[in-house]
Each structure stands twice: as structure tokens, then as C-alpha cells.
C-alpha positions as CSV (number, residue, x, y, z in Angstrom):
1,X,66.8,77.9,-44.1
2,X,66.6,74.4,-42.8
3,X,63.5,72.8,-41.0
4,X,65.6,70.5,-38.9
5,X,66.3,72.7,-35.4
6,X,69.6,73.2,-33.8
7,X,70.9,71.4,-30.6
8,X,70.0,74.7,-28.5
9,X,66.2,75.0,-30.3
10,X,65.7,72.0,-29.5
11,X,67.3,72.6,-25.6
12,X,66.0,75.7,-24.9
13,X,62.7,73.6,-25.8
14,X,63.5,70.8,-23.5
15,X,63.4,73.5,-20.8
16,X,60.6,75.4,-22.3
17,X,58.8,72.0,-21.7
18,X,60.5,71.0,-18.7
19,X,58.5,73.8,-16.9
20,X,55.5,73.3,-17.7
21,X,55.5,69.9,-17.2
22,X,56.8,70.3,-14.0
23,X,55.0,74.0,-12.8
24,X,52.6,74.3,-15.1
25,X,53.3,76.7,-16.9
26,X,56.5,78.2,-19.6
27,X,59.5,80.2,-18.0
28,X,60.1,83.8,-18.2
29,X,63.2,84.8,-20.2
30,X,65.5,85.4,-17.7
31,X,64.4,82.2,-16.6
32,X,65.8,80.8,-19.2
33,X,68.4,82.4,-19.2
34,X,69.5,81.3,-16.1
35,X,69.1,77.7,-17.5
36,X,71.0,78.8,-20.5
37,X,73.5,80.0,-18.6
38,X,73.6,83.2,-21.1
39,X,73.2,86.6,-19.7
40,X,71.6,88.7,-21.8
41,X,67.7,88.1,-22.8
42,X,68.3,89.6,-26.1
43,X,70.0,86.4,-26.4
44,X,66.7,84.3,-25.6
45,X,64.3,86.0,-27.3
46,X,67.2,85.7,-30.6
47,X,66.6,82.0,-29.7
48,X,63.1,81.7,-29.2
49,X,63.0,83.8,-32.6
50,X,64.2,81.3,-34.4
51,X,62.9,78.8,-32.6
52,X,59.5,80.6,-33.4
53,X,60.4,80.0,-37.5
54,X,61.2,76.4,-37.0
55,X,57.8,75.6,-35.6
56,X,58.9,74.6,-32.1
57,X,56.9,77.5,-30.9
58,X,54.4,80.5,-30.7
59,X,55.9,83.4,-29.1
60,X,52.7,85.9,-26.9
61,X,55.6,88.7,-26.5
62,X,52.9,90.7,-24.4
63,X,52.7,88.6,-21.6
64,X,56.3,87.4,-19.3
65,X,55.3,84.0,-19.8
66,X,53.9,83.7,-23.2
67,X,55.1,80.6,-24.9
68,X,53.3,78.1,-26.4
69,X,55.5,74.9,-27.4
70,X,53.5,73.1,-30.9
71,X,52.5,70.2,-31.9
72,X,56.1,69.4,-33.8
73,X,58.2,71.2,-31.3
74,X,56.7,68.0,-28.8
75,X,57.5,65.3,-31.0
76,X,61.3,66.7,-31.4
77,X,61.3,66.0,-27.4
78,X,60.1,62.7,-27.9
79,X,62.9,62.0,-30.2
80,X,65.8,63.4,-27.8
81,X,66.5,60.8,-25.3
């Protein structure tokens, strides 16, 4: 598996970053569904797991907002326009 994140994974990271920046906390999986135009929270869960494998975020499945961005994710956000 390539270490480079996909565009979709970077889109997820960008939405998480914006939520934290604007509201002070990450979005729920349902909120990410709405932002990404998806119907299934399972699709979001798959995206989050893939992003976690790439080192973009850390998931805490015990809480609804259990998503933390890694320093690597923050460098990727700055690199995108």
C-alpha cells in the first residue's frame, strides 16, 4: 500500500481540520457523510481507516468524535491549495 494519501483521504482530512479549526472539535462520522456527499457511515468508516493506515489520523472508536489528526496530516493540509 502506498504511503501517499489519495485525494479523497486528503478531502476527509481537510474536513476534519476545518471542523476542529472552526468549532474546536472533530466531526462525527454522520457529519462527514453529509460533507462528503455519502449516504453510508460505513463508507466514511472505511475512508477513516484507510487514512489511519496512511498515518493521517488516529481513531478512537469509543467516542463519536474520536478523530485526531497527526502531524503528517497537518503537513499534507498545508501542501494542498
